[in-house]
C-alpha positions as CSV (number, residue, x, y, z in Angstrom):
1,X,6.0,-55.4,0.4
2,X,6.4,-51.6,0.5
3,X,9.4,-50.1,-1.1
4,X,11.2,-46.9,-0.3
5,X,11.1,-44.3,-3.0
6,X,13.0,-41.5,-1.3
7,X,14.9,-40.7,1.9
8,X,15.6,-37.2,3.1
9,X,17.6,-36.3,6.2
10,X,17.0,-33.0,8.0
11,X,20.3,-32.3,9.8
12,X,19.0,-29.5,12.1
13,X,16.0,-31.5,13.5
14,X,17.9,-34.8,13.1
15,X,14.8,-36.4,11.4
16,X,14.9,-38.9,8.5
17,X,11.9,-38.8,6.2
18,X,11.3,-42.1,4.5
19,X,8.9,-42.0,1.5
20,X,7.2,-45.3,0.6
21,X,5.7,-46.4,-2.7
22,X,2.2,-46.4,-1.1
23,X,2.5,-42.6,-0.8
24,X,3.1,-42.8,3.0
25,X,5.9,-40.9,4.7
26,X,7.5,-42.0,7.9
27,X,9.5,-39.6,10.1
28,X,12.2,-41.2,12.3
29,X,14.5,-39.3,14.7
30,X,18.1,-40.3,14.4
31,X,18.0,-41.4,18.0
32,X,15.1,-43.7,17.3
33,X,16.9,-45.3,14.4
34,X,20.1,-45.6,16.3
35,X,18.6,-47.4,19.3
36,X,16.6,-49.6,16.9
37,X,19.4,-50.4,14.6
38,X,19.0,-53.8,12.9
39,X,22.7,-54.6,13.7
40,X,23.6,-57.6,15.9
41,X,25.3,-55.1,18.2
42,X,21.9,-53.7,19.1
43,X,19.5,-56.6,18.3
44,X,21.7,-59.1,20.1
45,X,23.5,-62.2,18.7
46,X,21.4,-65.3,18.3
47,X,19.0,-65.7,21.2
48,X,20.4,-62.7,23.1
49,X,17.9,-60.1,24.1
50,X,17.9,-56.7,22.4
51,X,20.5,-54.4,23.9
52,X,19.5,-51.2,25.7
53,X,21.4,-48.4,23.9
54,X,21.7,-45.3,26.1
55,X,22.8,-41.7,25.6
56,X,21.9,-41.2,21.9
57,X,19.8,-38.1,22.3
58,X,22.3,-36.0,20.4
59,X,23.3,-38.6,17.7
60,X,22.9,-37.6,14.1
61,X,23.2,-39.2,10.7
62,X,26.4,-38.3,8.9
63,X,25.9,-40.4,5.8
64,X,23.2,-42.4,4.0
65,X,24.5,-45.2,1.7
66,X,22.2,-47.1,-0.7
67,X,22.6,-50.9,-0.5
68,X,21.3,-52.4,-3.8
69,X,17.6,-51.8,-4.3
70,X,16.5,-53.1,-0.9
71,X,18.2,-51.2,1.9
72,X,20.2,-48.2,3.2
73,X,23.2,-48.1,5.6
74,X,23.1,-45.2,8.0
75,X,26.4,-43.9,9.3
76,X,25.6,-42.3,12.7
77,X,27.6,-39.5,14.3
78,X,28.8,-42.0,16.9
79,X,30.4,-44.0,14.1
80,X,27.8,-46.8,14.3
81,X,27.3,-48.1,10.8
82,X,26.8,-51.9,10.9
83,X,23.1,-52.2,10.5
84,X,21.3,-52.4,7.1
85,X,17.9,-50.8,7.2
86,X,16.0,-52.8,4.6
87,X,12.7,-51.5,3.1
88,X,10.9,-54.3,5.1
89,X,12.5,-53.2,8.4
90,X,11.8,-49.5,7.8
91,X,8.2,-50.5,7.0
92,X,8.0,-52.4,10.3
93,X,9.5,-49.5,12.2
94,X,6.8,-47.2,10.6
95,X,4.0,-49.6,11.6
96,X,5.2,-50.1,15.1
97,X,6.9,-46.7,15.8
98,X,4.8,-45.6,18.8
99,X,4.9,-49.0,20.5
100,X,8.6,-49.4,20.0
101,X,9.4,-45.9,21.2
102,X,7.2,-46.4,24.3
103,X,8.9,-49.7,25.1
104,X,12.3,-48.1,24.7
105,X,11.4,-45.2,27.0
106,X,10.1,-47.7,29.6
107,X,13.3,-49.7,29.5
108,X,15.3,-46.4,29.9
109,X,13.2,-45.4,32.9
110,X,13.6,-48.8,34.5
111,X,17.4,-48.6,33.9
112,X,17.6,-45.1,35.4
113,X,15.6,-46.1,38.4
114,X,17.7,-49.2,39.2
115,X,21.2,-47.9,38.4
116,X,21.7,-46.1,41.7
117,X,20.1,-48.8,43.8
118,X,22.5,-50.7,46.0
119,X,21.5,-54.1,47.4
120,X,22.0,-54.3,51.1
121,X,23.1,-57.6,52.6
122,X,22.5,-58.2,56.2
123,X,25.0,-60.6,57.7
124,X,24.0,-62.1,61.0
């Protein structure tokens, strides 16, 4: 399992650099991390599907808290702080970043396309 050796947040660009022990560096936008938070609030409880978190384009990271030697807690500017980003989870996000981001963008587009639709019922 890869371990995180360093994290660095760029407050202007709102990008978190995550350095791994295999010398790779992942760059995650705060928005990406917020909408993919490992918290039950985002991931769903039990067998619930993952929630679609909207409107986080401007979210930032206010604080990074270490949790033992295995995770960090990110405190976002919208006060969300309940997910622990383990080294394993951050490695998964790195490996699947493009696919996860595309899937999220597709879900947002589908939501936007359907939010203004009004079903019409014809009553005879």
